[in-house]
N, C-alpha and C positions, 0 to 999 in steps of 0.2 A: 802633597796630597795624598792621602790615606784612604783606605777603599771606602769608608762611608760618604765622603767626603766626594770621591769620585762619582760613588752609583748616586748622588743628588744632583753632582753637577748637569744641567741639562746646557748644551752649546747655543742652542737657538735663542735662551732669555737673554743674554748682552747683544746678540743682533736684533732681537725685537725692540727693547729699548732703545737703541742708536736708530732705529726708525722711527719709530715713535719720536724721538728726541726731534729728530729731521724734519719729520712732517709737520711738527708744531714749529718750529721756527721756520719752515718754508711757508705756513700758510697765508700772512699776509701779501706775499708776492703771488701765492695760487688766488686771492681774491680777486687781484689787479685783473686777473685774466679772464673774469665772469664777462666784464662787458664786452671786450672781444669777439668772446666765441659765442654771445649773443646775438652781437651783428653779424657775423661770418654764418650763423646757423642761418638768420633770418635771408641772408643773400643768397644762400644756397638751397632754401624753401623757394624761393621766388626762381630759382632757377632748375627747381623741379629734381632737387637731389634727394636720395633715398637716405633713409637713417644709416643705412649700412656707409654710404659714399663718403660723408662728410669725414667720420673718423679715418676710414681708409683712406683720405687725401691729407688730412693733417697727420698720419703716421710714417707717411713715404714723402711727403714735402719738407716738414722740420722748418718750416719759417712760415710768420705769421704777417708779412707784409706780401709775401709772394702768393699766400693761400688766398687772399683777396684780389690779388691780379689774375688769380686761376679764375676764382668763381667768377668775375666780371667779363673774362674771355669765353667763359664756356658758351658754346653755340649746341646747336643739336645739327648735323653728327659735329662733333668737336673738332678743332684744329688742333692737334696733338702738338706737332712741334712749334707751333707758335706758343701754346700755353707753356712748353717745355724750357724754349727759348727764352720769353719773359719770365719765368721763374729762374730760371741760373741767373739773366741778368739782375731781378732783383734782390738774389742770394748771394750775388758777387760783391756786394756792398764788405761782407763781413770780409773777402781777401782783404779790401784796403783797412779795414778798421784791426785787422789780426798784424797785419804788416806794421801798421802804425803803434801798436801797442806792444812789438817785437825790439 
């Protein structure tokens, strides 16, 4: 690569193209998340979660089914140990699926 080519090369350009390629490939899957997100949002709204609570819960939980269980068990004041336990039990199915796939 000569000096002129090196000056015009921008290292983020290929990364940006790959990012958009990945986003386009994942779009059909992401559209499928919308109904689940709407139902989870509606349930969270019934339990009077704030706009910050739901993204925080989904960011810390990393599991779709356990989020519904956590919202369903939510009381005022919340029983944190029960919610954590049920979340662990619901997500433990991934241990079995991973072992079966391995």
